[in-house]
N, C-alpha and C positions, 0 to 999 in steps of 0.2 A: 360489343358487349352492351347490355341494357344500361340506361342511365340510372345512377343511384337515386333513391328517394330523396325528398326535400330534407328530411331530418334523419341524420344517422351519426353514429359515433365513428371515431377513427380506429381502424383495425390494428390490433396488436401493438398499440402504443407507439407507432412510428410516426405520429404526427402527420406531416404532409409528405412523407417520404414516398408514399405511393397512394394509389386511388383508394378513397374510402369505400369499403365494400361490405359493411355489416348488413346493408340492405340487400345484398346479393344472395341471401339464403335460398330463395326460391330458384334463382338461376343455377346455383351449384347443385341443388337437389335434382332439378330436371336434367341437367347435363350428366350428373352421376348415373341416373337410371338409364338414360339413353346410351351412354358410353358402356355401361355394364352389359346391356343387351348386345351391343355391337361387338363386345369383346369376346362373346362366346364363339363365334366362328374363328377368331384369331387363335383362341386356345385349342379348339378342336383340330384345326389344320396345322398346328405348330408341330414340326418334326420332333423337336426336343421333347415335348410333352408326350407325344405318341410313343417315343422310345421309353421314357421313364415310366409311363402308366401301362405300357404294353397293349396298346390298341391301334387300329389303323382307321384313318378317316376315309370317307368315300372319295374316290378320285374321278375327275372329269376333266375335259379340256380346260385349261386355265386354273385348275384348283390350286396350283402352286402359288398363284397370285392372290388368293383369298386373304392371307395374313397381311400382305402388303396393302391391299386396297382398303380393308377395314381399318388397319392402323392409321392409314392416311386420313381417313374420315374422322377417326377418334382424335388424332392429333389436332386437326383443324377445328373440331367442335369443342373438345374438352381441354386441349392443351394450349391453344392460342390465347385464351383469356389470361393465363398466367404470364405469357409473354407481354401482353398489353399492360398488365399491372406492374411489370418490371421496368417499363420505359421510364416512369417518373423517378424511380430509384437511380437509374443510370444517368438521367439528365441532371439530377441534383448531386451526383457523385456520392450517393449514400446507399451502396449495395446492401441488400437485406434478403429476406426470405424469398421474395418473388424472383430476385436475380438468381438465387441458388436453384429454385425449382426450374426456372426457365433454362438455365445452363444444363441441368441434368437431363431434362426431356429433350432438349435440342440436340445434345451430343448423341443421345440414344437414337433419336429419329434420323439424324443425318447419317450415322453409321449404318443403320438398318436400310436406309434408302440406297446407299452406295453398295451395300452388300447385295441387295436385290437386283439393281440395275447393272452393276459392273461385275457381278458374279465373283465378289471378293470372299464369299463364304456365307455362313448362315447368320442372318441378322437375329436380333432378339426382340422380335415384335411383340411376343407375349409379355415380356418384361415391361416393354414401353406402355402397352395398353393397361396392364394391371397397375403400373406406377401412376398413370393418369387417373385411373379409377380410384385408387386409394387417396390420391391427392384431392380429388373432387369430394370424396366422402369425408375426409378430414376437414376440408373447408366448410362443407355443409354443416357438419356437427359443430364446428367452431362458431360459425355464424349464428347457429341456433342458440348456442350457449350464451353468446354475447347479447343476442336479442332478448333472451329471457331474463338475463341479469340486468339489462338496461330498460326493462319494461316500465320503470317508474314513470317515465315521460308519457308513454302511451296510455298508462292507466290514468294519469292526471288529465290528459287531454280528453279522455272519454267522459270525464266528470261534467264537462261543460255541455249544457243542453243546446240543441240547434235553434230552438224557438223559445219565445217568451210571450206571456199574455200581458199586454200593456193596457192600462186603464186610461180611457179618454175623459176629458173634462165633463162630458155629458153622461158619464157612467157606463158607457159601452166598453166592452173588452175586445181588443183586436189582437190576433196572433201575428207576431212579426219575428223575423230572424233576430237571433241574439245580437248579431252585429249591428242591427238598426237601433239598438237602445242608446239613449243619451243620458248624461248626468242630469238628474232632476226628474226623470220619468218615474211614474208610479206603476209598479207591476204587481200582478196577482200571482201568488205561488200557492197552488193547490196542495192538499195533503199527498205526500209521496213524490212530489215533483222535485227536480233539481233547481236550485236557486240560480238564476241566469246572470246575475251581476252582483258585485259588492253593493251593499246598501244598508239602510237603517229601517227597522220595523216601525211603521207608523200606525198599524192597526192589526189586531189579532194576536193570539198566543199559540205557541207550538214548541215542540222539542225538535232540534235540528241535529242530524248526524254529521259531525265534523271529523270523523275518524280518519278519512283519507287526507285531510289537510293538516290536522293537529295531532293525530295519533290518539286523541281522547276517545276511549271506547264507549263512554256513556253519552247519550244524547244531551245536548246543551239546551237548557230552557231559554226561549226567546219571547220577549214581550215588547210593547212599544218603547222605543229608545235604544233597543239592543242592536248591535251591529251584526250583519250576516255576511258570509263569504261566498262568492260565486263557486258553484260546483258542489256545494254541500247539499245534503238531502233533507227536505222538509219532512216532518213527522205527520201527526194526525190532525194538526190544526191548519187553518187557512191564514195566510199572511199577506198583508199589503206592505210593499217595501218601496222606499224611495231610493232610487239608484244613486250611488256616490262614486262609483268607478266602473268603467267598462273596458273590454278588450285587453290591451296590453297593460292597462293601469290596475287590473284586479290583482288581488293577493295570489290567486291561482296562477296567473300569468307570470307573476314575479317568482313564485316557487319553481315553475317550469324553467324559467331562465337560469335560476341558481343550480338546479339539477343538471341542466345541460352544460353549464359552465364547469361544474365539478367533474362531469364525465370527460370533458375535453381538456381540462387542466392537467399538467404533468407534475409529478412529485420527483424528488431526487432518486428514489428507488426506481421509478419508471424510466428516468433518463439513463440510469445505470443499465437497465435492461436493454434499452435502445442501443447503447454503446456496445454492449456485449454481443448483440445480434450483428452489428456491423463488423466487429472483430472476428466473429465466427465466419463470416464470408471469406476473409483473408486466410484464416486458419484452415478452412475447408479446402481452399485452392492449394495451399501449401501441402497439406496432407495428400490431396489428390495428385499433385505433381510428384511427390515422393513415392506414392504408390505406383504411379505410371512408370517412373524410372526403375524402381525396384523390381516390378514384375517384368518390365521389358528386358532387364538384365538377366532375370532368372529364367524366363520361358520364351523370350522374344516378343516382338510386338504383334499381338493377335487380339482376338475378340475378348479374351479373358482380361487383358490389360484394360480394355475399354470398360468392361463390366466393373472392374475395381474402381475406376475413376468415377463412373456414374453412381455406383453405390455410395461412395464417400460423399459426393455432392448431394445425393438425395437424403442420406441419413443425417446430414448436417443442417438441413433446413430448420431454421430457428423458430418453428411455430410454437413449441412449448415455452421457449425463452420469451418470445414476443407476447404470448398470451398470459404469461405468469402474473404480470402486474396489472394490465388493463382489465382483466376479468375480475380480479379482486376489487379493483376500484369501482367497477360497475356494480358489483354486488354490495359493496360498502355504501355507495351512494343511494342505491335503492332501499337498503335497510334503514339508513338514516332517514330518508324521506318518509318512509312508512311509519317511523317512530317520532315524527315531528322534529327531526334534526336535519336542517338544510345546510349543506356544505357549499359555501361560496368559493372557498379556496382550498384545493387539495393540500397545499403545503401546511395550512393551519391544522387540518385534521391529522396529518402525519406527524406534525410536531407535538400534538396533544399527548402522545405516548410517553414523552420525556418530561412532562410538566412536574415541577417540584412543589409549587404552591399555587393554589387557586384563590384569587382575590374576588370576593363577592361585594358588589354594591349592596347596601342594606335595604334601603327603602324601595319597595316594588320588586325586589329580587328575593332576598331572604324573608322579607315581610310583605304583606299584601299592599302596603302603601296607603292604608286607610285605618281609621280607628275602629277598634272593636272591644266589646266587653270581655275582658279576660279573667274576671273574677267578681264575686259579690258575697256580701254577708248581710244578714237580716236580723232585726231585733226579735226578741221573744214575742210570739203571737203572730208573726208574719211568716209567709213562705216566699221563696224566691220568685215564683211565677207571678204572684199578686203584686209584689214590689216592683218587678221589672215591668209589668203591664201598666201600672200607674205611672211610673217614671217615663215610659215611652209615650203615654197619652199626654202627659204634661208637656213633653218636648215636641208634641206633634206639629207645631207651627214653626219650629226653630230650624234653621239651616246650619247651625253650628256642627262641626264634625263629631263632637261628643253626643249631640242630640241624635245625629244620624246613626251613631253606633248603638245607642239605646234602642232606637226603633228597629234596626236590623236584628239585634239580639232577640227582641220580642217577636219579630216576624219569623225568625229561624225556629223559634220554639212553638210557633203557631198559636200565639196567645191572643185572646180577645181583649181589646183595650176598653177600659171604662170611659164613660162620657164625661169630659171636663169642659169647662168654659172659662172665659175671662183670662185668656193668655196674656201675660205681661212679661217683657224682658226686663230683668234687673241688671243694668249695665255693670259688667265686671264681677257680677256675683252669681247669676244664674237666671232661672225663670220661675214664674209664679202662675198658678191657675186656680180654678175653684172646682171642688168635688163635693156635690150635694150642699153647696153653700158654704163650704169650709175651705180655707186657703191650704194649698199644698205647694211644695217647692222642690226644685231640683237645682243643686249648685255645689260649688266647691267650699273650701274652708272659709272664704270671705263671706259666703251666705250665712254660715253658722255664726260668724262674728256679728253680722248685722242682726240676726235673730236672737243673739246671745244664748246659743244652745251648745251643748257638748254631747258628743256621741257616747253611747255606752262603752264600757271598757273593751269588750270584744270587737266592737266596730272600730274603736280607736287602734287596737292592736292590728287589725286587718289593714287599716289605712297606713300604718307605719311600715308594715311588711311590703305593701305595694309601693310605697315611696322609695324603699331601698332598691326596688327593681326599676326605678325611674318610670313608674306608672302613675297616671293622673287618677285622682279619686273624686268622685262626686257623690253627694248625699241626697237621699229622699227624706223629706220632712212632711209629716202628716200628723194631725192632731197635736201639733205643738211639740213633737218629738222627732228625733232622728231615728228613722225606722229601717234604713237600709244604706249600704255603702257599695258603690260600684267602681271597680278598678278598670280604667280604660287605657288602652295603649295601641300602638301600631301592631296589628296582629302578625305574629310570626307564622309563616306558612307551615302547615303540618308536615310537609315533605323536607323542610330545611334541616331538621335535626338528623333525619335519616341520611340525607345527602352528606352531611359532615362526617357521620360515622362511616359511611362507605368510602369516602375519600381517605379517611385515616387508615382504613383497612388496606387501601391500595398504596399506602406509603406516601400520600400527598398531604402537605400542610395546607391549612385553611386560614385565610385572613379575611378581614372585613373592612371596607371603606364606608364612611358615613359623614354627613354634615352635622349629624345630631350631637348633642352634648356628650361628654365622656361618660356620665352616669348612664345615659340610655344605651350607649354603645357597649359599656361594660356589662350591663344587665342582659342584653341580647347575646353577647359573646359567651357569657357564663351559661345562659340557658341552652345554647346550641353546642357548647364545647369547642368553640373556635379558638385557634392557637394564638392569634394576635389580631389587634384591631387598631384602626387609625380613625380617631374621632375628630369632629369639628373641622373637617376637610372641605374646603370649597371645591366646586366642580372643576375649576381651572387648575387646582393644585393636585388633583388625583393622579395626574400623569407623573408628578414628582415622586409619589409614593411607589408607583410601579418601577420607576427608574432606580429608586433606592433598593428595592428588593433585587433587581437585576444586577446592581452593583455588588451585591453580596454573592453573586454567582448563581442566583436562582433563575430557573426557567419558569416564567410567570404566565398564568392564564387569567385574564380579567373577565368577569361576568357582570354585565350591566345591561341597562335598558336601551343602549345605543343612541341616546339623545345627548344628555349632558355628560355621558360617560365616553363619548366618541374619542377624545384624545387619548384616554387611558386604554381604550380598546385597541386603538391603533399602535400604541407604544408597546403593549404586552406582546409576548412571544406568540400567544394565541388569544384572539379576541372573540368572546362569545356573547352575542346579543340575545337576551332572554326576552320572551314575550313578544316576538316579532310576527305573530300570526297575521296581522293585517298591515304590516309594514316590512315586507321582506327585502326591500331594496336598501338595506342598511350597508353603506359602503365601508364603514369602519370596522366591521367584524368579518372574520373568516368563517365562523360558524354561527348560524342563527337557529335559536330554539323557538319553535312555533308556540309552545305552551310556556307559561310562566312557572315552570317546575324545576327547582334546583336539582332534583334527581336526574334530570336529563343531562346535567354536566357530567355526572358519573357515567352515564351511557356514552357520552362523547369520548371520554378517556378510555373506557373499556373497548369501545368499537375501534378506536385508533390502535390500541395494543393488539387486538385480535387481527385487525387488517394487516398490520405490519408483520405479524407473525406468519400469516398466510403468504404474504409476498416473499418473505425470506425463504420459507419452505419451498415455494414454487421455484424461485430462482436457483436454489441449491439443487433441486431435482433436475431442472432443465440443464444446468451447467454440468452436473454429475453425469447425466445421460449422455451428453456430447463427449465428455472426457472418456467415457467407456466405449461409446459407440463408434467413434471415428477410427480408432485402431482396429476394431473388429471389421469395419467396412473396408479398411485398406487391406485386410487379409492376414493379420498377424497369426491367426489360428489355421492358416492354410496347411502347415506341416502336419496338422492332425485331421485334415479333411474337412474342416469347417469353413465354408465361405458363404457370405451374405450376397444374395442376388439383389438387383436394384428394387424389385418389387418387395422383397422381404425388408429391405432398408426403409422403403416407404411405409410399410406396415409398422415397423418399430417407431418411426418418426410420428405417425398418427397415434400410436398407442401412448407415446409420451405426451402428446397434446391432450388426449382424453384424460390421462391421469392428472395433469395439471388443472384441467377444467373441473374434474370431480373434487379435487382438493380445495379449489376455490369455492365450490358450492357448499362445502362443508362449513364454510364461514357462517352460513345462516344458523345452523344449529349451535355452533360454538358461541356465537354472539348472544343468542337467546339464553344460553345456560350461564354465560359469564356475567351478564349484566343484571343488576337487581331488578326483580320483577315488579314493575310499576304499572302494569296494565297495558 
């Protein structure tokens, strides 16, 4: 047999019970077509088929040996690979599908060989070759299904360019293999090119397509200081990037490791399928033995008895059972990776379906982790844009978080800032500058105390309302009057409220952990509709809150940034690290979300439920098929003239496999319709 490729998944969920062979798709396809062509002479010169179909094959010296010779070739070329794959199962004393297939075709071949050489009667060469043909066809289709479902790794690998343009100190550009890049190198990424390594933009502006990495459908704007990820596609601008990670250290390599780990890890449902396949081997042997004894007693030991035994063993091949779970896992993993959900631990994703409560870390998860202007009010004669532009100009030289929030708000609105001068920081009160020779100020209540000013009534009411929401308020003072008030707070992500709503619709309770004051926590919880919150919690105490919920019988998912939340992520039944796009090697979480989008938590739970539902459906189909098929193969309908041949048994077995594969593929459509549409 050809050696398997370097990267492949384990076939049919049997771990190391037999040779990995998802990479054998081409081999099975080639052997199927060759054996199918070689089977034609066997069928044409088969006496049984000639009698049934009413035709006579040409006769010539030795024509009676045609079925034997061609069957021998087909068995050696198309059947021996199954025998080779059964060896590891027997060595490890874990019989499974390869053992069953090998037993069936070996019995058929040995009997036919003896029948031909010892003149014991008519062998069933046509049954043997069609059985091998159908087995090869089933394996080919199965390998193709698994390969297509597991294509996430291949697609990710294709993202990495083979070469990069490295900038030399003298300004020249040299083309080098991507593997030759080192941390600190400066590379040129032209419009439309793939980014060869993780890095930081040092020059240029462009939009980068990160869809294959993060699932973000819209290009992400990049400018000096922005981080970029290897494998993403540059837009219409030229970028000069300082390399920060190469090779196995890049985010893309980390994502590929996680996808591969997830495809190889086993869940309890998969272990159950493995056990069922093992038990099926012994059940099939028992049914075959009973069929042999029963038919021998009824009609004597003849070729019909052997046909019953072979048919039982063929129809019991646990391909559908073995494929039921692994194919769903492969599709689930690929869907998750496509949507920015990286499954590090299959157990975590499977457990997500039973979650009772999702606990979110507040800062950086439900909120953006930075101040933003969440509201403003202006005095009569002023408009919001003018007031915001002036406030941003006054704060132009300040690095205070509130100053940054005002500048971002003005930038988001595309405002032109007036020219101010004479910036001065007023310690503990705010800042001062000069506009056309007149002083202007931005600051909090203590600034107004210093200037002995009081805001107009409607600005005062605005400030009181903001204070009730635990928002900070700063004022703009111009012409000796308070002319505007700005409410500033840690900005709640626009997706957070929708995520909470969807979780509630799914019957999941939502909680929040934060180190902020109770007032801030209460305001955020009220805004988002969160069921319970824990405020003023130190990072090292978050794990205690998870334990408290678990002590109440809750199955808890913790969603955090994977840094100071690591103990809580580990303690939770399911740990979900959010915003791990450039740090995918987070050991504390079972599921990693590339984007900082709380709605992806909804996708995790929905995907888990849909995945489990498909696994159960496939297991029931595979088990039900064998419960029905084994008695039929043994010949319980013989009194009514209905008997399954070995080839027909192989056809039914392959049909069962195809049905399981199709049902697993339906997960794609079910997932997309079940999960909230988030782009």
